[in-house]
Gaussian input, Z-matrix of N, CA and C with variables (Angstrom, degrees):
# hf/3-21g

backbone

0 1
 N
 C     1     B1
 C     2     B2     1     A1
 N     3     B3     2     A2     1     D1
 C     4     B4     3     A3     2     D2
 C     5     B5     4     A4     3     D3
 N     6     B6     5     A5     4     D4
 C     7     B7     6     A6     5     D5
 C     8     B8     7     A7     6     D6
 N     9     B9     8     A8     7     D7
 C    10    B10     9     A9     8     D8
 C    11    B11    10    A10     9     D9
 N    12    B12    11    A11    10    D10
 C    13    B13    12    A12    11    D11
 C    14    B14    13    A13    12    D12
 N    15    B15    14    A14    13    D13
 C    16    B16    15    A15    14    D14
 C    17    B17    16    A16    15    D15
 N    18    B18    17    A17    16    D16
 C    19    B19    18    A18    17    D17
 C    20    B20    19    A19    18    D18
 N    21    B21    20    A20    19    D19
 C    22    B22    21    A21    20    D20
 C    23    B23    22    A22    21    D21
 N    24    B24    23    A23    22    D22
 C    25    B25    24    A24    23    D23
 C    26    B26    25    A25    24    D24
 N    27    B27    26    A26    25    D25
 C    28    B28    27    A27    26    D26
 C    29    B29    28    A28    27    D27
 N    30    B30    29    A29    28    D28
 C    31    B31    30    A30    29    D29
 C    32    B32    31    A31    30    D30
 N    33    B33    32    A32    31    D31
 C    34    B34    33    A33    32    D32
 C    35    B35    34    A34    33    D33
 N    36    B36    35    A35    34    D34
 C    37    B37    36    A36    35    D35
 C    38    B38    37    A37    36    D36
 N    39    B39    38    A38    37    D37
 C    40    B40    39    A39    38    D38
 C    41    B41    40    A40    39    D39
 N    42    B42    41    A41    40    D40
 C    43    B43    42    A42    41    D41
 C    44    B44    43    A43    42    D42
 N    45    B45    44    A44    43    D43
 C    46    B46    45    A45    44    D44
 C    47    B47    46    A46    45    D45
 N    48    B48    47    A47    46    D46
 C    49    B49    48    A48    47    D47
 C    50    B50    49    A49    48    D48
 N    51    B51    50    A50    49    D49
 C    52    B52    51    A51    50    D50
 C    53    B53    52    A52    51    D51
 N    54    B54    53    A53    52    D52
 C    55    B55    54    A54    53    D53
 C    56    B56    55    A55    54    D54
 N    57    B57    56    A56    55    D55
 C    58    B58    57    A57    56    D56
 C    59    B59    58    A58    57    D57
 N    60    B60    59    A59    58    D58
 C    61    B61    60    A60    59    D59
 C    62    B62    61    A61    60    D60
 N    63    B63    62    A62    61    D61
 C    64    B64    63    A63    62    D62
 C    65    B65    64    A64    63    D63
 N    66    B66    65    A65    64    D64
 C    67    B67    66    A66    65    D65
 C    68    B68    67    A67    66    D66
 N    69    B69    68    A68    67    D67
 C    70    B70    69    A69    68    D68
 C    71    B71    70    A70    69    D69
 N    72    B72    71    A71    70    D70
 C    73    B73    72    A72    71    D71
 C    74    B74    73    A73    72    D72
 N    75    B75    74    A74    73    D73
 C    76    B76    75    A75    74    D74
 C    77    B77    76    A76    75    D75
 N    78    B78    77    A77    76    D76
 C    79    B79    78    A78    77    D77
 C    80    B80    79    A79    78    D78
 N    81    B81    80    A80    79    D79
 C    82    B82    81    A81    80    D80
 C    83    B83    82    A82    81    D81
 N    84    B84    83    A83    82    D82
 C    85    B85    84    A84    83    D83
 C    86    B86    85    A85    84    D84
 N    87    B87    86    A86    85    D85
 C    88    B88    87    A87    86    D86
 C    89    B89    88    A88    87    D87
 N    90    B90    89    A89    88    D88
 C    91    B91    90    A90    89    D89
 C    92    B92    91    A91    90    D90
 N    93    B93    92    A92    91    D91
 C    94    B94    93    A93    92    D92
 C    95    B95    94    A94    93    D93
 N    96    B96    95    A95    94    D94
 C    97    B97    96    A96    95    D95
 C    98    B98    97    A97    96    D96
 N    99    B99    98    A98    97    D97
 C   100   B100    99    A99    98    D98
 C   101   B101   100   A100    99    D99
 N   102   B102   101   A101   100   D100
 C   103   B103   102   A102   101   D101
 C   104   B104   103   A103   102   D102
 N   105   B105   104   A104   103   D103
 C   106   B106   105   A105   104   D104
 C   107   B107   106   A106   105   D105
 N   108   B108   107   A107   106   D106
 C   109   B109   108   A108   107   D107
 C   110   B110   109   A109   108   D108
 N   111   B111   110   A110   109   D109
 C   112   B112   111   A111   110   D110
 C   113   B113   112   A112   111   D111
 N   114   B114   113   A113   112   D112
 C   115   B115   114   A114   113   D113
 C   116   B116   115   A115   114   D114
 N   117   B117   116   A116   115   D115
 C   118   B118   117   A117   116   D116
 C   119   B119   118   A118   117   D117
 N   120   B120   119   A119   118   D118
 C   121   B121   120   A120   119   D119
 C   122   B122   121   A121   120   D120
 N   123   B123   122   A122   121   D121
 C   124   B124   123   A123   122   D122
 C   125   B125   124   A124   123   D123
 N   126   B126   125   A125   124   D124
 C   127   B127   126   A126   125   D125
 C   128   B128   127   A127   126   D126
 N   129   B129   128   A128   127   D127
 C   130   B130   129   A129   128   D128
 C   131   B131   130   A130   129   D129
 N   132   B132   131   A131   130   D130
 C   133   B133   132   A132   131   D131
 C   134   B134   133   A133   132   D132
 N   135   B135   134   A134   133   D133
 C   136   B136   135   A135   134   D134
 C   137   B137   136   A136   135   D135
 N   138   B138   137   A137   136   D136
 C   139   B139   138   A138   137   D137
 C   140   B140   139   A139   138   D138
 N   141   B141   140   A140   139   D139
 C   142   B142   141   A141   140   D140
 C   143   B143   142   A142   141   D141
 N   144   B144   143   A143   142   D142
 C   145   B145   144   A144   143   D143
 C   146   B146   145   A145   144   D144
 N   147   B147   146   A146   145   D145
 C   148   B148   147   A147   146   D146
 C   149   B149   148   A148   147   D147
 N   150   B150   149   A149   148   D148
 C   151   B151   150   A150   149   D149
 C   152   B152   151   A151   150   D150

   B1=1.4517
   B2=1.5232
   B3=1.2864
   B4=1.4548
   B5=1.5224
   B6=1.2861
   B7=1.4612
   B8=1.5217
   B9=1.3396
   B10=1.4586
   B11=1.5180
   B12=1.3061
   B13=1.4615
   B14=1.5082
   B15=1.2983
   B16=1.4561
   B17=1.5285
   B18=1.3113
   B19=1.4589
   B20=1.5293
   B21=1.2891
   B22=1.4585
   B23=1.5301
   B24=1.3434
   B25=1.4766
   B26=1.5281
   B27=1.3130
   B28=1.4748
   B29=1.5185
   B30=1.3263
   B31=1.4618
   B32=1.5213
   B33=1.3082
   B34=1.4709
   B35=1.5216
   B36=1.3208
   B37=1.4670
   B38=1.5191
   B39=1.3340
   B40=1.4604
   B41=1.5232
   B42=1.3240
   B43=1.4650
   B44=1.5221
   B45=1.3333
   B46=1.4660
   B47=1.5226
   B48=1.3323
   B49=1.4671
   B50=1.5245
   B51=1.3267
   B52=1.4668
   B53=1.5287
   B54=1.3175
   B55=1.4690
   B56=1.5232
   B57=1.3415
   B58=1.4681
   B59=1.5335
   B60=1.3236
   B61=1.4569
   B62=1.5244
   B63=1.3174
   B64=1.4644
   B65=1.5280
   B66=1.3240
   B67=1.4714
   B68=1.5260
   B69=1.3263
   B70=1.4580
   B71=1.5262
   B72=1.3176
   B73=1.4596
   B74=1.5344
   B75=1.3316
   B76=1.4648
   B77=1.5284
   B78=1.3258
   B79=1.4593
   B80=1.5301
   B81=1.3409
   B82=1.4681
   B83=1.5188
   B84=1.3159
   B85=1.4662
   B86=1.5256
   B87=1.3308
   B88=1.4598
   B89=1.5242
   B90=1.3186
   B91=1.4593
   B92=1.5246
   B93=1.3242
   B94=1.4595
   B95=1.5302
   B96=1.3206
   B97=1.4701
   B98=1.5307
   B99=1.3178
   B100=1.4640
   B101=1.5173
   B102=1.3253
   B103=1.4603
   B104=1.5203
   B105=1.3168
   B106=1.4535
   B107=1.5206
   B108=1.3166
   B109=1.4646
   B110=1.5215
   B111=1.3119
   B112=1.4588
   B113=1.5269
   B114=1.3031
   B115=1.4515
   B116=1.5132
   B117=1.3147
   B118=1.4655
   B119=1.5246
   B120=1.3066
   B121=1.4639
   B122=1.5255
   B123=1.2988
   B124=1.4630
   B125=1.5146
   B126=1.3128
   B127=1.4571
   B128=1.5181
   B129=1.3203
   B130=1.4543
   B131=1.5186
   B132=1.3227
   B133=1.4612
   B134=1.5230
   B135=1.3318
   B136=1.4646
   B137=1.5217
   B138=1.3386
   B139=1.4548
   B140=1.5200
   B141=1.3021
   B142=1.4567
   B143=1.5169
   B144=1.3140
   B145=1.4496
   B146=1.5161
   B147=1.3177
   B148=1.4553
   B149=1.5147
   B150=1.3142
   B151=1.4669
   B152=1.4934
   A1=108.73
   A2=115.33
   A3=120.23
   A4=109.98
   A5=115.62
   A6=121.75
   A7=107.14
   A8=115.86
   A9=119.61
   A10=108.49
   A11=115.66
   A12=121.33
   A13=109.57
   A14=114.80
   A15=120.19
   A16=107.55
   A17=115.97
   A18=118.78
   A19=110.64
   A20=115.05
   A21=120.42
   A22=112.60
   A23=120.02
   A24=118.59
   A25=112.75
   A26=117.59
   A27=119.86
   A28=111.23
   A29=117.01
   A30=119.61
   A31=111.01
   A32=115.89
   A33=120.36
   A34=110.01
   A35=116.77
   A36=120.73
   A37=110.84
   A38=117.39
   A39=120.39
   A40=111.01
   A41=117.09
   A42=120.68
   A43=111.07
   A44=117.10
   A45=120.45
   A46=109.89
   A47=116.83
   A48=121.27
   A49=110.65
   A50=117.09
   A51=120.69
   A52=111.32
   A53=116.28
   A54=120.23
   A55=110.27
   A56=116.70
   A57=121.08
   A58=109.75
   A59=116.50
   A60=120.99
   A61=111.29
   A62=117.05
   A63=121.10
   A64=111.39
   A65=116.77
   A66=120.08
   A67=111.19
   A68=116.31
   A69=121.02
   A70=110.35
   A71=116.39
   A72=121.12
   A73=110.79
   A74=116.09
   A75=120.05
   A76=111.35
   A77=116.31
   A78=119.49
   A79=110.63
   A80=116.80
   A81=119.29
   A82=110.93
   A83=117.22
   A84=121.77
   A85=110.25
   A86=116.98
   A87=121.09
   A88=110.50
   A89=117.47
   A90=121.25
   A91=110.34
   A92=116.05
   A93=120.77
   A94=110.99
   A95=116.88
   A96=121.13
   A97=110.17
   A98=116.75
   A99=121.38
   A100=112.19
   A101=116.90
   A102=120.30
   A103=113.24
   A104=117.16
   A105=120.37
   A106=113.50
   A107=116.77
   A108=120.56
   A109=109.85
   A110=115.70
   A111=119.16
   A112=109.07
   A113=115.76
   A114=120.63
   A115=114.66
   A116=118.14
   A117=120.24
   A118=112.13
   A119=116.61
   A120=119.78
   A121=113.93
   A122=117.18
   A123=117.87
   A124=108.44
   A125=115.58
   A126=120.32
   A127=109.86
   A128=114.89
   A129=119.10
   A130=110.18
   A131=117.45
   A132=122.32
   A133=112.54
   A134=117.79
   A135=119.84
   A136=112.66
   A137=119.11
   A138=121.45
   A139=112.68
   A140=117.69
   A141=119.54
   A142=109.58
   A143=114.93
   A144=120.57
   A145=113.35
   A146=118.26
   A147=120.80
   A148=112.63
   A149=118.36
   A150=120.47
   A151=111.77
   D1=92.76
   D2=-176.84
   D3=-108.81
   D4=135.68
   D5=178.41
   D6=-112.58
   D7=125.78
   D8=178.31
   D9=-80.48
   D10=125.00
   D11=179.72
   D12=-125.85
   D13=152.19
   D14=173.79
   D15=-74.91
   D16=136.23
   D17=-179.40
   D18=-64.03
   D19=153.15
   D20=-178.11
   D21=-57.39
   D22=-45.94
   D23=178.53
   D24=-60.72
   D25=-37.18
   D26=178.57
   D27=-65.75
   D28=-40.74
   D29=178.05
   D30=-64.38
   D31=-39.84
   D32=179.24
   D33=-63.97
   D34=-46.59
   D35=179.67
   D36=-63.14
   D37=-42.43
   D38=178.63
   D39=-62.02
   D40=-41.99
   D41=-179.62
   D42=-67.28
   D43=-41.00
   D44=177.24
   D45=-61.17
   D46=-41.78
   D47=178.79
   D48=-62.49
   D49=-42.16
   D50=178.36
   D51=-63.83
   D52=-43.86
   D53=179.67
   D54=-64.25
   D55=-43.35
   D56=178.85
   D57=-58.82
   D58=-42.67
   D59=179.51
   D60=-63.15
   D61=-42.22
   D62=178.69
   D63=-64.81
   D64=-41.70
   D65=178.44
   D66=-65.67
   D67=-39.30
   D68=177.88
   D69=-62.00
   D70=-45.20
   D71=178.58
   D72=-61.99
   D73=-45.18
   D74=-179.00
   D75=-62.23
   D76=-39.94
   D77=-179.69
   D78=-68.13
   D79=-41.71
   D80=177.67
   D81=-65.26
   D82=-38.64
   D83=179.52
   D84=-65.23
   D85=-42.23
   D86=177.91
   D87=-61.90
   D88=-43.93
   D89=177.33
   D90=-61.63
   D91=-40.92
   D92=179.06
   D93=-61.98
   D94=-44.34
   D95=-179.39
   D96=-68.27
   D97=-43.63
   D98=-177.65
   D99=-64.02
   D100=-43.44
   D101=-175.80
   D102=-89.81
   D103=-13.79
   D104=-179.75
   D105=77.90
   D106=15.80
   D107=177.69
   D108=-89.56
   D109=174.00
   D110=175.94
   D111=-140.34
   D112=165.40
   D113=177.13
   D114=92.89
   D115=0.81
   D116=179.82
   D117=-84.55
   D118=-18.68
   D119=-170.63
   D120=-106.26
   D121=31.62
   D122=173.92
   D123=-68.11
   D124=125.48
   D125=-177.66
   D126=-107.25
   D127=154.00
   D128=179.16
   D129=-70.59
   D130=164.51
   D131=-176.29
   D132=-59.69
   D133=-35.22
   D134=-176.90
   D135=-71.72
   D136=-10.35
   D137=178.83
   D138=-103.12
   D139=-11.09
   D140=-177.23
   D141=-68.21
   D142=139.24
   D143=179.81
   D144=90.66
   D145=-1.15
   D146=179.84
   D147=-95.99
   D148=-7.37
   D149=-176.01
   D150=-70.29

């Protein structure tokens, strides 16, 4: 009875990548709000619906 699991380093890297993406989005959104511009916060398809 073997269960395939993602290795711990891969999970850590994936989570760091997700966090980095969220921080990048937040920073672009803040710049957009501060400057009154638009169009900086287009997100990729895999992030839509997570807000």
